[in-house]
C-alpha positions in Angstrom: -71.8 5.2 -13.3 -71.9 8.8 -14.4 -73.7 9.8 -17.4 -71.8 11.0 -20.5 -72.6 12.0 -23.9 -71.3 9.9 -26.8 -70.7 12.4 -29.6 -70.7 9.5 -32.2 -74.4 9.0 -31.6 -76.6 10.1 -34.4 -79.1 11.3 -31.8 -76.7 14.1 -30.8 -75.7 15.2 -34.3 -76.9 18.5 -35.9 -77.9 19.4 -39.4 -75.0 21.9 -40.0 -77.1 23.4 -43.0 -80.1 24.2 -41.1 -78.8 26.8 -38.7 -79.7 24.8 -35.6 -77.4 24.6 -32.5 -76.4 21.6 -30.5 -73.4 19.3 -31.3 -71.6 19.6 -34.4 -70.6 16.1 -35.5 -71.7 15.0 -38.9 -71.0 11.6 -40.5 -69.7 11.6 -44.0 -72.5 10.8 -46.3 -72.2 8.7 -49.6 -71.1 11.9 -51.4 -68.8 13.4 -48.8 -65.1 12.6 -48.7 -64.1 11.0 -45.5 -61.8 12.8 -43.1 -58.7 10.7 -42.6 -55.4 10.8 -40.9 -52.2 11.5 -43.1 -51.9 7.5 -43.3 -55.2 7.3 -44.8 -57.3 6.0 -41.6 -60.8 7.4 -41.5 -61.4 9.4 -38.5 -64.6 8.6 -36.6 -64.7 11.5 -34.2 -62.8 14.8 -35.0 -64.3 16.6 -32.1 -63.2 14.7 -29.0 -59.6 13.4 -27.7 -59.5 9.9 -26.4 -59.8 9.9 -22.6 -60.2 7.4 -19.7 -63.6 8.0 -18.8 -65.7 11.2 -19.7 -63.8 13.3 -17.0 -60.6 11.3 -17.2 -57.1 12.2 -18.4 -56.3 12.4 -22.3 -54.7 9.3 -23.3 -51.1 9.1 -25.0 -52.5 6.6 -27.3 -54.5 9.1 -29.2 -52.7 8.9 -32.6 -55.4 11.1 -34.1 -55.0 14.0 -31.6 -51.2 13.9 -31.7 -50.7 13.8 -35.5 -53.2 16.7 -35.8 -51.6 18.9 -33.3 -48.2 17.8 -34.4 -48.6 19.2 -37.7 -50.4 22.2 -36.5 -47.5 23.0 -34.4 -45.1 22.9 -37.2 -47.1 25.1 -39.6 -45.3 28.3 -39.2 -41.7 28.7 -39.5 -40.0 30.4 -37.5 -42.8 32.8 -35.7 -45.2 31.5 -33.2 -48.3 30.0 -34.7 -50.4 32.0 -32.4 -49.4 34.8 -30.1 -46.7 36.0 -32.5 -47.3 39.6 -31.6 -46.2 40.1 -28.0 -44.4 42.4 -25.7 -42.7 41.3 -22.4 -40.8 42.6 -19.4 -38.6 41.0 -16.5 -39.8 41.4 -12.9 -40.5 39.7 -9.8 -43.1 37.7 -7.9 -43.7 38.0 -4.1 -45.8 35.9 -2.0 -47.7 37.8 0.7 -49.8 35.1 2.1 -48.6 31.5 2.5 -50.6 28.5 1.1 -48.8 25.8 2.8 -51.9 24.2 4.1 -52.6 23.6 0.5 -49.4 23.0 -1.4 -45.8 22.0 -0.8 -44.6 24.4 -3.6 -42.2 26.7 -2.1 -43.3 29.5 -4.3 -46.7 29.5 -2.8 -45.8 28.6 0.6 -42.7 30.9 1.5 -43.6 34.4 1.9 -41.7 37.8 1.6 -39.0 36.5 -1.2 -38.8 38.0 -4.4 -38.5 35.6 -7.1 -37.5 36.5 -10.7 -39.8 36.1 -13.5 -40.5 37.0 -17.2 -44.0 37.9 -18.5 -45.0 38.2 -22.0 -48.4 39.6 -23.2 -49.5 39.1 -26.8 -52.3 39.2 -29.4 -53.5 35.6 -30.5 -54.5 35.8 -34.2 -52.1 38.3 -35.9 -48.6 37.6 -37.3 -45.5 39.2 -35.7 -46.0 42.3 -37.9 -49.4 43.1 -37.1 -50.9 45.9 -34.9 -51.1 45.9 -31.2 -54.7 47.0 -31.0 -57.1 44.6 -32.9 -60.1 43.2 -31.4 -58.4 40.1 -29.9 -57.9 37.9 -27.0 -54.6 38.9 -25.1 -52.2 36.1 -24.2 -50.7 36.4 -20.6 -47.9 34.2 -20.0 -45.8 34.3 -16.9 -42.4 32.2 -16.5 -41.5 32.3 -12.7 -37.8 31.1 -11.9 -38.5 29.3 -8.7 -35.9 27.5 -6.7 -37.6 24.2 -7.5 -37.7 24.8 -11.2 -39.5 27.0 -13.8 -43.2 27.5 -13.4 -45.2 28.7 -16.5 -48.5 30.2 -15.8 -49.8 30.2 -19.5 -53.1 32.1 -20.0 -55.1 34.9 -21.3 -56.8 38.0 -20.4 -60.2 36.4 -20.4 -61.0 33.5 -18.0 -62.3 31.1 -20.5 -61.3 29.5 -24.0 -63.3 29.0 -27.3 -63.3 25.3 -27.0 -63.4 22.4 -24.6 -61.0 19.8 -26.1 -57.7 20.4 -27.6 -58.6 18.3 -30.7 -60.6 21.3 -32.0 -57.8 24.0 -31.5 -56.1 23.6 -35.0 -59.5 24.1 -36.4 -60.2 27.1 -34.3 -56.9 28.8 -35.4 -57.4 28.0 -38.9 -60.9 29.5 -39.0 -59.7 33.0 -37.4 -56.3 33.2 -39.3 -56.3 35.0 -42.6 -58.3 32.8 -45.2 -55.7 30.6 -46.9 -56.9 31.3 -50.5 -56.7 35.2 -50.1 -54.4 35.8 -47.3 -56.5 38.2 -45.4 -57.9 39.6 -43.2 -54.9 39.9 -40.7 -55.6 39.9 -37.0 -59.2 40.1 -37.4 -62.0 37.7 -36.6 -64.4 39.7 -39.0 -64.6 37.2 -41.8 -66.6 34.3 -42.8 -64.4 31.3 -41.9 -64.3 32.5 -38.1 -67.9 33.0 -37.9 -68.7 29.8 -39.8 -66.7 27.9 -37.3 -68.0 29.3 -34.2 -71.7 29.3 -35.4 -71.3 25.5 -35.8 -69.6 25.1 -32.5 -72.0 26.4 -29.6 -69.2 25.8 -27.2 -67.3 28.8 -28.4 -70.2 31.2 -27.4 -68.9 32.3 -24.1 -65.5 33.4 -25.4 -67.1 34.9 -28.3 -69.2 37.2 -26.3 -66.1 38.1 -24.3 -64.4 39.0 -27.7 -67.1 41.2 -28.5 -66.9 43.1 -25.4 -64.5 46.0 -24.2 -62.0 43.2 -22.8 -60.9 42.6 -26.3 -59.8 46.2 -26.6 -57.5 47.0 -23.8 -56.4 50.6 -23.0 -53.0 49.2 -22.0 -51.3 45.9 -21.2 -50.7 47.3 -17.8 -54.7 47.5 -17.5 -55.5 43.8 -18.3 -56.4 40.8 -16.1 -54.7 37.7 -16.5 -56.1 34.2 -16.1 -54.7 30.7 -15.9 -58.2 29.4 -17.3 -58.0 25.7 -16.5 -58.4 24.3 -13.2 -55.1 22.8 -11.6 -54.5 21.0 -8.4 -52.4 22.1 -5.4 -50.9 19.2 -3.4 -50.1 19.5 0.3 -47.6 17.6 2.3 -50.3 14.9 3.1 -50.8 14.3 -0.5 -54.2 15.9 -0.4 -55.6 17.9 -3.3 -57.5 21.4 -3.8 -58.4 22.5 -7.0 -57.1 26.0 -8.0 -57.5 28.7 -10.6 -55.0 31.5 -10.9 -55.8 35.2 -11.3 -53.6 38.3 -12.0 -55.5 41.3 -11.1 -54.0 45.0 -12.3 -53.3 47.5 -9.7 -54.4 50.0 -12.2 -57.8 48.3 -12.9 -59.4 46.8 -16.0 -59.4 49.7 -18.6 -60.3 49.8 -22.2 -60.7 51.6 -25.4 -63.8 52.1 -27.6 -63.7 50.2 -31.2 -63.3 53.5 -33.0 -60.3 54.6 -30.8 -58.8 51.2 -31.4 -59.0 51.4 -35.1 -57.6 55.2 -35.1 -54.8 54.2 -33.0 -53.7 51.3 -35.1 -53.1 53.8 -37.7 -51.5 56.2 -35.4 -49.2 54.0 -33.6 -49.2 50.4 -34.5 -46.8 49.7 -31.5 -49.1 51.5 -29.1 -49.1 48.7 -26.2 -45.6 47.9 -26.8 -44.5 51.7 -26.5 -46.9 52.1 -23.4 -45.1 49.2 -21.6 -41.7 50.2 -22.5 -42.3 54.1 -21.5 -44.1 53.1 -18.3 -41.0 50.9 -17.2 -38.5 53.6 -18.4 -40.3 56.1 -16.2 -40.5 54.1 -13.2 -44.2 53.5 -13.2 -43.6 49.8 -12.9 -46.8 47.8 -13.8 -48.1 45.7 -11.0 -50.7 42.9 -10.4 -52.3 41.2 -7.4 -51.9 37.2 -7.7 -55.0 35.6 -6.6 -56.3 32.1 -6.5 -59.5 30.5 -6.5 -59.5 27.4 -4.1 -62.0 24.7 -4.0 -62.5 21.0 -3.3 -63.9 18.2 -5.2 -67.0 18.3 -3.2 -67.7 21.9 -3.9 -66.9 21.3 -7.7 -69.7 18.8 -7.5 -72.0 21.4 -6.5 -71.3 23.9 -9.3 -74.0 24.2 -12.0 -71.3 23.6 -14.5 -68.2 21.3 -14.8 -64.9 23.1 -13.8 -62.9 20.9 -16.1 -64.6 22.7 -18.9 -62.2 25.4 -20.2 -65.2 27.4 -21.7 -66.6 27.9 -18.0 -65.5 30.4 -15.4 -66.0 30.2 -11.6 -67.9 33.4 -10.6 -66.0 35.1 -8.1 -69.3 35.6 -6.0 -69.5 31.5 -5.9 -65.6 31.3 -5.2 -63.9 34.4 -4.0 -60.5 35.2 -5.3 -58.1 35.2 -2.5 -55.2 37.7 -3.2 -51.8 36.1 -2.0 -49.1 37.7 -3.8 -48.1 40.2 -6.5 -46.3 40.6 -9.6 -44.1 43.7 -10.4 -42.6 44.3 -13.9 -39.5 46.5 -13.6 -37.1 45.8 -16.4 -37.6 46.0 -20.1 -35.7 43.2 -22.2 -32.2 44.2 -23.1 -32.7 42.6 -26.6 -36.0 41.9 -27.9 -35.2 38.8 -30.1 -33.0 37.1 -27.4 -35.7 37.3 -24.7 -39.1 38.3 -25.9 -39.0 36.4 -29.1 -37.1 33.1 -27.6 -38.7 32.8 -24.5 -40.7 29.5 -24.6 -43.7 28.9 -22.5 -45.2 25.4 -21.7 -47.9 24.8 -19.2 -46.3 21.5 -18.4 -43.6 23.5 -16.7 -44.7 23.5 -12.9 -42.9 22.8 -9.6 -43.6 20.0 -7.1 -46.7 20.8 -5.4 -48.8 21.8 -8.3 -50.5 19.3 -10.5 -52.8 19.3 -13.6 -56.5 18.5 -13.8 -58.3 16.4 -16.5 -59.5 19.5 -18.4 -59.2 18.1 -22.0 -58.1 21.3 -23.3 -55.2 21.5 -20.8 -54.4 17.8 -21.4 -53.8 18.7 -25.2 -51.8 21.8 -24.5 -49.2 19.7 -22.2 -48.4 18.0 -25.5 -48.8 20.8 -28.0 -46.6 23.7 -26.5 -43.6 21.5 -26.0 -44.0 20.2 -29.5 -44.3 23.6 -30.9 -41.2 25.0 -29.2 -39.0 21.9 -30.7 -40.1 23.4 -34.2 -40.1 27.1 -33.6 -36.8 27.2 -31.8 -35.3 24.4 -33.7 -33.9 22.1 -31.1 -34.9 20.0 -28.0 -32.1 22.3 -26.3 -34.3 25.2 -26.2 -34.2 25.2 -22.5 -30.7 26.0 -22.5 -31.4 29.7 -24.1 -30.8 31.8 -21.1 -34.3 33.4 -21.1 -35.5 29.8 -20.8 -33.0 28.3 -18.5 -34.0 27.8 -14.7 -32.2 29.9 -12.1 -31.9 26.8 -9.7 -29.5 24.0 -10.1 -30.4 21.3 -12.9 -29.0 18.2 -14.3 -30.2 15.3 -16.4 -29.3 12.7 -19.0 -30.3 14.4 -21.9 -27.3 14.5 -24.3 -26.2 16.0 -27.6 -29.1 17.2 -30.2 -28.9 20.5 -32.4 -27.6 23.5 -30.9 -26.3 21.7 -27.7 -24.5 24.6 -25.7 -23.3 22.4 -22.7 -20.5 20.2 -22.3 -21.5 17.2 -20.4 -18.8 15.3 -18.8 -18.3 11.4 -17.9 -19.1 8.2 -19.4 -22.6 7.8 -17.9 -25.7 9.2 -19.6 -28.2 6.7 -18.4 -30.2 5.8 -15.1 -30.1 3.7 -12.9 -26.4 3.2 -13.1 -23.6 2.1 -10.6 -20.4 3.6 -12.5 -20.6 7.2 -11.3 -21.9 8.1 -8.0 -21.8 11.9 -8.8 -24.4 11.5 -11.4 -27.9 12.9 -10.8 -30.6 10.4 -9.5 -34.2 10.6 -8.9 -35.4 11.8 -5.5 -38.5 10.2 -4.1 -38.4 12.6 -1.4 -38.1 16.0 -3.2 -39.4 15.0 -6.7 -42.6 16.0 -8.6 -45.6 13.6 -7.7 -48.7 13.5 -9.5 -52.1 13.4 -7.4 -53.1 9.6 -7.1 -56.7 10.3 -8.7 -59.1 7.5 -8.9 -60.4 7.3 -12.6 -63.8 8.3 -13.5 -66.2 5.6 -14.8 -63.4 3.8 -16.6 -64.9 3.8 -20.0 -62.4 4.7 -22.6 -63.7 6.7 -25.7 -63.9 10.1 -27.5 -66.7 11.4 -25.1 -67.4 14.4 -23.0 -68.9 14.9 -19.7 -72.8 15.7 -19.7 -72.4 19.2 -18.1 -70.0 20.1 -20.9 -73.2 20.4 -23.2 -74.5 23.8 -21.5 -73.0 26.3 -24.0 -75.3 29.5 -23.2 -75.6 29.8 -19.5 -72.3 31.5 -18.8 -72.5 33.7 -22.0 -75.9 34.9 -20.7 -74.6 35.5 -17.2 -71.7 37.5 -18.6 -74.0 39.7 -21.0 -76.4 40.4 -18.2 -73.7 41.4 -15.9 -72.4 44.2 -18.1 -73.5 47.8 -17.7 -75.9 49.2 -20.3 -73.0 51.0 -22.0 -70.9 47.7 -22.3 -74.0 45.9 -23.7 -74.3 48.4 -26.4 -70.6 47.9 -27.3 -71.2 44.0 -27.3 -74.0 44.4 -29.8 -72.4 46.8 -32.0 -69.3 44.5 -32.0 -71.4 41.7 -33.3 -73.1 44.0 -35.7 -69.7 45.0 -37.2 -68.2 41.3 -37.2 -71.3 40.0 -38.9 -71.5 42.9 -41.2 -68.1 41.5 -42.6 -69.6 38.2 -43.2 -70.8 37.5 -46.8 -72.6 34.2 -46.3 -76.2 34.8 -45.3 -76.7 31.3 -43.5 -73.7 32.1 -41.3 -75.0 35.5 -40.0 -78.4 33.6 -39.5 -76.9 30.9 -37.6 -75.0 33.2 -35.3 -78.2 34.9 -34.6 -79.9 31.8 -33.8 -77.1 31.3 -30.8 -77.6 34.8 -29.7 -81.2 34.3 -29.0 -80.3 31.8 -26.1 -77.9 34.5 -24.7 -80.3 37.2 -24.8 -83.4 38.0 -27.0 -82.8 41.8 -26.5 -79.0 41.3 -27.9 -80.2 39.0 -30.7 -82.8 41.8 -31.7 -80.4 44.6 -31.7 -77.9 42.8 -33.8 -80.6 41.5 -36.2 -81.9 45.2 -36.5 -78.4 46.4 -37.2 -77.9 44.1 -39.9 -81.3 44.5 -41.5 -82.0 40.8 -40.8 -85.1 38.9 -39.6 -84.5 36.9 -36.4 -84.3 33.1 -37.2 -85.6 30.4 -34.8 -83.4 29.7 -31.8 -80.8 27.1 -32.2 -81.4 23.5 -30.7 -80.3 23.1 -27.2 -78.2 20.4 -26.0 -78.9 21.5 -22.6 -81.2 23.8 -20.7 -80.2 27.3 -20.2 -79.7 28.0 -16.6 -80.5 31.4 -14.8 -77.1 32.3 -13.2 -76.7 35.4 -10.9 -74.9 38.2 -12.4 -71.4 39.1 -11.6 -70.1 42.7 -11.4 -66.5 41.3 -11.5 -67.2 40.6 -15.3 -67.7 44.3 -16.0 -65.0 46.6 -17.7 -66.4 50.0 -17.6 -68.3 49.4 -14.4 -64.8 48.4 -12.8 -62.7 51.0 -14.3 -61.1 52.8 -11.1 -61.9 56.6 -10.9 -58.1 57.4 -11.0 -55.5 59.2 -13.1 -52.8 56.7 -12.1 -51.1 55.5 -15.2 -53.2 57.5 -17.6 -51.9 60.1 -20.1 -52.8 63.8 -20.8 -52.0 65.4 -23.9 -51.7 69.2 -23.7 -51.8 71.1 -27.0 -49.5 74.3 -27.3 -48.2 76.4 -30.0 -46.0 79.4 -30.6 -46.6 82.0 -27.5 -48.6 79.7 -25.3 -48.8 80.5 -21.6 -46.1 78.8 -19.7 -47.7 79.1 -16.4 -51.0 77.4 -17.4 -49.1 74.7 -18.9 -47.0 74.2 -15.7 -50.4 74.5 -13.6 -51.9 71.7 -15.6 -48.8 69.4 -15.7 -48.4 69.6 -11.9 -52.1 69.0 -11.3 -52.0 66.1 -13.5 -48.6 64.7 -12.0 -50.1 65.0 -8.5 -52.7 62.5 -9.6 -50.3 59.9 -11.1 -50.8 60.7 -14.8 -48.1 61.4 -17.3 -48.4 64.5 -19.5 -47.1 64.9 -23.2 -46.8 68.2 -24.9 -48.3 68.3 -28.5 -47.5 71.1 -31.0 -47.8 71.9 -34.6 -43.8 71.2 -34.7 -41.3 69.9 -32.5 -40.1 73.1 -30.9 -42.1 76.1 -29.9 -41.2 79.2 -28.0 -43.6 80.2 -25.0 -44.7 83.4 -23.8 -41.7 84.0 -21.7 -39.5 83.2 -24.2 -38.6 79.7 -23.2 -38.0 77.0 -26.1 -39.5 73.8 -25.3 -39.3 70.4 -27.2 -42.8 68.8 -27.9 -43.3 65.2 -27.3 -45.2 65.0 -30.7 -46.3 66.8 -33.5 -50.2 67.0 -33.7 -50.2 65.4 -37.1 -48.7 62.4 -35.4 -50.4 62.2 -32.1 -54.2 62.0 -32.6 -56.2 62.5 -29.4 -56.9 58.7 -29.3 -53.4 58.2 -27.8 -54.4 60.3 -24.7 -57.0 59.7 -21.8 -58.0 63.5 -21.8 -56.7 66.4 -23.6 -55.9 70.2 -22.7 -55.7 73.0 -25.2 -53.5 76.3 -24.3 -52.8 78.5 -27.5 -52.9 82.0 -28.5 -55.6 83.6 -30.9 -53.3 83.8 -33.8 -52.2 80.1 -33.6 -56.0 78.9 -33.0 -56.8 80.8 -36.2 -54.1 78.9 -38.2 -54.8 75.4 -36.5 -58.5 76.0 -37.2 -57.7 75.1 -40.8 -55.6 72.2 -40.1 -57.8 68.8 -40.4 -55.4 67.2 -37.9 -56.1 69.6 -35.3 -59.9 69.7 -35.8 -59.9 65.6 -35.6 -57.9 66.1 -32.4 -60.8 67.7 -30.7 -63.6 65.9 -32.5 -62.2 62.5 -31.6 -61.7 63.6 -28.0 -65.4 64.6 -27.9 -66.8 61.4 -29.4 -64.6 59.2 -27.5 -66.3 60.7 -24.4 -63.1 62.2 -23.1 -62.6 65.5 -20.8 -61.5 68.4 -22.8 -60.0 71.7 -21.1 -59.9 74.7 -23.4 -58.6 78.3 -23.6 -60.6 81.2 -24.8 -58.8 81.3 -28.2 -59.5 77.4 -28.7 -63.3 78.3 -27.9 -63.7 80.9 -30.2 -61.7 79.8 -33.4 -61.9 75.9 -33.1 -64.6 74.4 -30.8 -67.3 77.0 -31.9 -66.7 75.5 -35.5 -67.2 71.9 -34.5 -70.1 69.9 -33.8 -69.2 69.6 -30.0 -71.8 70.3 -27.5 -70.3 71.8 -24.3 -71.2 69.4 -21.5 -69.8 68.9 -17.9 -66.6 67.2 -19.3 -65.8 70.3 -21.4 -64.2 72.8 -19.2 -62.5 76.3 -19.5 -58.7 76.5 -18.5 -59.8 78.2 -15.0 -61.6 74.9 -13.8 -58.2 72.8 -13.7 -59.4 70.6 -10.7 -62.9 69.9 -12.3 -61.0 68.9 -15.5 -58.7 66.7 -13.2 -61.5 65.1 -11.7 -63.3 64.3 -15.2 -60.1 63.1 -16.7 -60.3 60.0 -14.4 -63.2 58.5 -16.5 -65.4 59.1 -19.3 -68.7 60.6 -20.0 -70.6 57.6 -21.4 -73.8 59.3 -21.7 -72.4 61.5 -24.3 -71.8 58.2 -26.6 -75.5 58.0 -28.1 -75.2 61.3 -29.1 -72.1 61.0 -31.2 -72.4 57.5 -32.7 -75.2 54.9 -33.6 -74.9 51.8 -31.3 -76.6 48.7 -32.1 
């Protein structure tokens, strides 16, 4: 019999006031009110759902789990409880390499066919009216309208999640949402309740360090990875199963902003990512992702130093390579935002025959939760009849009536089996969905977790050590910023106790930035393993040296040199970049008398909106702009955000010379257009320590 951890055993509990790590279960003492269901039944374990064995499926009889998630699903009317702020687009999926040896699903076995899809990307914590650029996880949900039924791959831009069991999802979201007594902060994790929860839940440490990394500050939705997070199964024609994890890899590469940029962008353009997606599709620069799979057997999974059913663990690409087998292209923006982007309903339970679920306890809870929340948000069990949700293949069932019924079923028969109407739909043993005939684990029913689930620090440590030095500095600074917003001393201290297991240098840097002494390390539930680093986890280290999909801002004014403007525009366009003209007003007359429209006024287009900047202005205009704070910030921010700057003589004499800007190799005169274009493909990260204090 396999070993498991019984989370009701007092030996596995922790003193939550001591700052020690380990498990978070606490028994209600004599003076503590017992936690109960809505019916007054005392709950014995609020950390784990009821499972058939430590690694078995979650049981439908778990009334505690169902009541907790059911109530949580119905907390918000009518916007989404999580992922409320989203942007989406239509497109297509094309399989380029068949997986017919692994699955009977046509979408993964028949190549060179374009299947329509709808993709929605979102922030998690904020409301529908929040900004696009907070430090947050990004949702990445894809609805593929396959000929065998809809397939929803509902994931995030990070390959793991905060918690291991769906039982904890309402607690996680309650902790990160605005604090209920004061209603703030909006779309932010930098507050006491979030850090109180995660510091008491060591399983969150892996996703938290991703949240503190540059992955939480994407440059564009076109530049994020997507992950299905959980292990699924592929089932072939012989009924054999292969585990799989799904990946979306952006063709433009993974790219991010700095924290200072993200904060300033949110003020300049709270719709920054939505506008970027809209404009790129309108311009014909269709966002594209490669579709990849990690395939592994049960025997291979047994050799992993972690449990792949644990949603807080990723499978390093060096351990199981990502096999690229297809692509997704987004080529059409929604015609009506509400009808499509807002009404689309994703459910991880939507999948075609040939794909099946694993026993991941977080996934098992999601299979119930997503359907339940759609019933609340969209007001009816007939939400699948809304056009954006309806399959594009034939469908028929015995479901009748209900609020917002939009079909007119005919005939007297609405049940099955039946013998009165031979035209009515019937089950199909040959074509129908079949679950994998999996032997159950050890057969012990209980609120338990598998033993390997107790390792909460090995993968966060691997993630941190895999980053470049610049990214490690960003992570340390992010922890310092977030914990600097936490008022409760023991919460800050407890978080530092966890960081000591991730990396001593990281813990020391954060403690120093906070002016705190390092506390004792948290108590371990399992040893921290030394795992090989993975370059695939980097952001800066993987950013492509390319201008494709990037945006250059050119500052002009009355009398600017038209030929220089055209030279820079042509050079940028040749490398796949877009250009926007910025000016003091919306119209300017150039040196040859040409009157042009600027895309933005400089007061409304700070340099944080661009990947690199150029200034082409005449002396009299430069003198005027040197007195304008927006212009001075335009150059200063470009410099402190490590971007390339090309300048004319007037800009140098009247503006740059007055600013605390050190001319390094990324700051070039107009004559050096080719050098500027090369530098605009990346950032000069060596400049960063000169312009800001990093933890």
